[in-house]
C-alpha positions in Angstrom: -230.1 -116.0 62.6 -228.6 -119.4 61.9 -226.8 -121.1 59.0 -228.4 -124.1 57.4 -226.0 -126.3 55.4 -227.5 -127.2 52.0 -224.5 -128.7 50.3 -220.8 -129.1 50.9 -219.5 -125.7 52.0 -222.8 -124.0 51.0 -225.1 -122.5 53.6 -228.4 -120.6 53.6 -229.6 -118.0 56.1 -233.3 -118.1 56.0 -235.6 -115.5 57.6 -238.9 -116.6 59.2 -240.5 -113.3 58.1 -243.1 -113.4 55.3 -243.9 -109.7 55.2 -242.3 -106.4 54.5 -239.5 -104.9 56.6 -241.2 -103.7 59.9 -240.3 -103.0 63.5 -241.0 -106.6 64.6 -238.7 -108.3 62.0 -236.1 -105.4 62.3 -236.0 -105.2 58.5 -234.8 -108.8 58.1 -237.3 -110.2 55.6 -235.1 -111.7 52.9 -232.8 -114.7 52.6 -229.0 -114.9 52.1 -226.6 -117.7 51.3 -222.9 -118.1 51.5 -220.2 -120.4 50.0 -217.0 -121.2 52.0 -214.0 -121.5 49.7 -210.3 -121.9 50.3 -209.4 -118.2 50.0 -212.5 -116.7 51.6 -216.3 -116.6 51.6 -218.8 -115.6 48.8 -222.0 -114.1 50.2 -225.1 -113.9 48.1 -227.3 -111.0 49.3 -226.6 -109.0 52.4 -229.9 -107.9 53.9 -231.7 -104.6 54.4 -229.3 -102.8 56.7 -225.8 -102.6 58.2 -227.2 -104.3 61.3 -228.5 -107.2 59.3 -225.2 -107.5 57.5 -223.4 -107.5 60.8 -225.6 -110.3 62.0 -225.0 -112.3 58.9 -221.2 -111.8 59.4 -221.6 -113.3 62.9 -223.4 -116.3 61.4 -220.7 -116.8 58.9 -218.0 -116.5 61.6 -219.8 -119.4 63.4 -219.0 -121.6 60.4 -215.7 -120.3 59.1 -213.0 -117.8 60.2 -212.4 -116.8 56.6 -213.4 -113.3 55.5 -216.1 -112.4 53.1 -214.2 -111.5 49.9 -217.0 -111.6 47.4 -220.6 -110.5 47.4 -223.3 -111.0 44.9 -226.2 -108.5 44.9 -229.0 -110.4 43.2 -231.2 -107.4 42.3 -232.0 -103.8 43.0 -234.5 -104.1 45.9 -232.8 -102.7 49.0 -233.7 -105.6 51.3 -231.1 -107.7 49.4 -228.0 -105.4 49.3 -228.1 -102.6 52.0 -226.0 -104.9 54.3 -223.0 -104.6 51.9 -221.4 -102.0 54.1 -220.9 -104.5 57.0 -218.3 -106.2 54.9 -216.4 -103.1 53.6 -213.2 -104.0 55.4 -212.8 -107.5 53.7 -214.8 -107.5 50.5 -212.9 -107.2 47.2 -215.6 -107.7 44.6 -219.3 -106.9 44.8 -221.0 -108.4 41.7 -224.2 -107.1 40.2 -225.6 -106.5 36.7 -225.1 -103.1 35.2 -228.8 -102.2 35.7 -228.7 -103.1 39.4 -225.4 -101.3 40.0 -226.9 -98.1 38.4 -230.1 -98.5 40.4 -228.2 -98.9 43.7 -226.2 -95.7 43.1 -229.3 -93.8 42.0 -231.8 -95.1 44.5 -229.7 -96.2 47.4 -230.5 -93.4 49.9 -234.2 -93.7 49.0 -234.1 -97.4 50.1 -232.4 -96.4 53.3 -235.1 -93.8 54.0 -237.9 -96.1 53.0 -236.9 -98.9 55.4 -236.3 -96.4 58.2 -239.9 -95.3 57.8 -241.2 -98.9 57.6 -239.2 -100.1 60.7 -239.6 -96.9 62.8 -235.9 -96.3 62.5 -234.7 -99.8 63.4 -232.7 -100.2 60.2 -230.8 -97.0 60.8 -228.8 -94.7 58.5 -227.0 -97.4 56.5 -224.3 -96.3 54.2 -224.7 -97.4 50.6 -221.8 -99.5 49.3 -222.4 -100.1 45.6 -221.2 -102.9 43.4 -217.8 -102.7 41.7 -217.9 -105.7 39.4 -220.5 -105.6 36.6 -222.0 -108.8 35.1 -223.5 -108.4 31.6 -223.2 -112.0 30.4 -222.9 -115.5 32.0 -219.7 -115.4 34.1 -217.9 -118.2 35.9 -216.2 -117.5 39.2 -213.7 -120.0 40.6 -213.8 -120.4 44.3 -211.0 -122.8 44.8 -212.3 -126.2 43.6 -215.9 -124.8 43.4 -217.3 -123.5 40.1 -220.0 -120.8 40.4 -221.8 -119.5 37.4 -223.5 -116.1 37.5 -226.2 -115.5 34.9 -228.9 -113.0 34.1 -232.7 -113.6 34.3 -233.6 -111.5 31.3 -235.3 -109.0 33.7 -237.7 -111.6 34.9 -238.6 -110.4 38.5 -236.9 -107.0 38.1 -234.4 -105.3 35.8 -231.0 -107.0 36.0 -231.8 -110.0 38.3 -228.7 -112.1 38.8 -228.7 -115.8 39.8 -225.9 -118.1 40.9 -225.6 -121.7 39.9 -223.3 -124.3 41.4 -223.3 -127.1 38.8 -221.5 -129.7 40.7 -223.7 -129.4 43.8 -226.8 -128.6 41.7 -227.6 -125.7 44.1 -229.3 -122.6 42.7 -229.3 -119.2 44.5 -232.1 -117.2 43.0 -232.8 -114.0 44.8 -236.4 -113.0 44.1 -236.6 -114.9 40.9 -238.0 -117.6 43.2 -240.3 -117.1 46.1 -241.1 -120.4 47.8 -243.9 -119.5 50.2 -244.6 -115.8 50.0 -246.5 -114.1 47.2 -244.0 -112.7 44.7 -243.9 -109.0 43.8 -244.6 -108.5 40.1 -244.6 -104.7 40.0 -241.2 -104.5 38.4 -241.4 -107.9 36.5 -241.6 -109.0 32.9 -244.1 -111.7 33.7 -244.0 -113.6 30.4 -240.2 -113.7 30.6 -240.4 -114.8 34.2 -242.6 -117.7 33.3 -240.3 -118.7 30.5 -237.2 -118.5 32.7 -238.8 -120.7 35.4 -239.2 -123.3 32.7 -235.5 -123.0 31.9 -234.6 -123.3 35.6 -236.7 -126.4 36.0 -234.8 -128.0 33.1 -231.6 -127.5 35.0 -233.0 -129.8 37.7 -231.5 -128.2 40.8 -231.5 -130.3 43.9 -231.6 -127.3 46.2 -232.9 -123.8 45.7 -232.3 -120.9 48.1 -235.1 -118.4 47.2 -235.1 -114.7 47.9 -238.1 -115.2 50.3 -239.5 -118.3 51.8 -238.2 -121.8 52.8 -235.5 -123.7 50.9 -237.1 -125.5 48.1 -236.4 -127.6 44.9 -237.9 -128.1 41.5 -241.3 -128.4 43.0 -241.0 -124.9 44.2 -240.2 -123.7 40.7 -243.2 -125.6 39.2 -245.6 -124.2 41.8 -244.4 -120.6 41.2 -244.6 -121.0 37.5 -248.2 -122.3 37.9 -249.0 -119.2 40.0 -247.6 -116.7 37.5 -249.3 -118.5 34.6 -252.6 -118.5 36.4 -252.2 -114.8 37.1 -251.4 -114.0 33.5 -254.3 -116.1 32.1 -256.8 -114.6 34.5 -255.8 -111.0 33.7 -255.8 -111.8 29.9 -259.3 -113.3 30.2 -260.5 -110.1 31.9 -258.8 -107.9 29.3 -260.4 -109.6 26.4 -263.8 -109.3 28.2 -263.2 -105.5 28.1 -262.8 -105.1 31.9 -260.4 -102.6 33.5 -257.8 -103.9 36.0 -259.9 -103.0 39.1 -263.1 -104.5 37.6 -261.4 -107.9 37.0 -259.7 -108.0 40.4 -262.4 -110.2 42.0 -262.2 -112.8 39.2 -258.4 -112.8 39.2 -258.3 -113.4 43.0 -260.8 -116.2 42.6 -258.7 -117.8 39.9 -255.6 -117.6 42.2 -257.4 -118.9 45.3 -255.9 -122.4 45.0 -252.5 -120.8 45.5 -253.5 -118.8 48.6 -252.4 -121.4 51.2 -248.9 -121.5 49.8 -248.4 -117.8 49.2 -249.1 -115.5 52.2 -249.9 -112.0 51.1 -251.4 -113.1 47.8 -254.5 -110.8 47.9 -252.6 -107.7 48.9 -249.9 -108.2 46.2 -252.4 -109.0 43.5 -254.4 -105.9 44.2 -251.2 -103.8 44.2 -249.7 -105.4 41.1 -252.6 -106.2 38.8 -252.3 -102.9 36.9 -248.7 -103.8 35.9 -249.7 -107.2 34.7 -252.7 -105.7 32.8 -250.4 -103.3 30.9 -248.2 -106.2 29.9 -251.2 -108.3 28.8 -252.3 -105.3 26.8 -248.9 -104.9 25.2 -248.8 -108.6 24.3 -252.1 -108.3 22.5 -250.4 -106.1 19.9 -247.6 -108.5 19.2 
């Protein structure tokens, strides 16, 4: 791991992995970011295990001797928050939406067990440290002279997604609301809302985006992802109105998305897995 400075006192920790947690990547398949302030450090997403959290702690220590006092858990998928426990001795506030906090309490051990199976035990028996500060509306956090705005996605990628915006630096930390070069998971998504939100994020004109997965990107990354999700929706909608089932339309949907394949590793696997969820949302939209 290493820290990449993206703005004044703002750093990203980017994984090279483009797949699920496995023995080779030791479960480290998601990105994190941190902000160094006068009184301490804010960490956005902590990884898939205590071990990954400890590694992130070492990376932060190479930049600043200040403790991690605040954590943001962007959403409920375990690869973004199971590292919380590595910071239990210094963290004061762990921010998350109410939906995410509830999901972490309810499903935390299931995520520990799942990643242990996927990594052949590498991620270990991480202790779940749940959020203690709930965000249900746009909330500004003051980090010394730095303003940080936490806001909800409208359940775009998954229920309770939380993003962080640094308006002065024009830096956006997105969690899995943005994937820059890995096929996004849509199995828990509200795809139409996600498409709309990406339009709103584009209008904010961020200079730097730290995505949940993939390389650091900018507005072009939002535009590309929005195009992908729109193409996915349109292709499924076309098949639906032709009277096809989800599995019957899969070849045509994959063909429609083929221009995006070079930019999004894992596209075919994710489409085949998630097409039924998109189909149900297209069907529901047809009755609106």
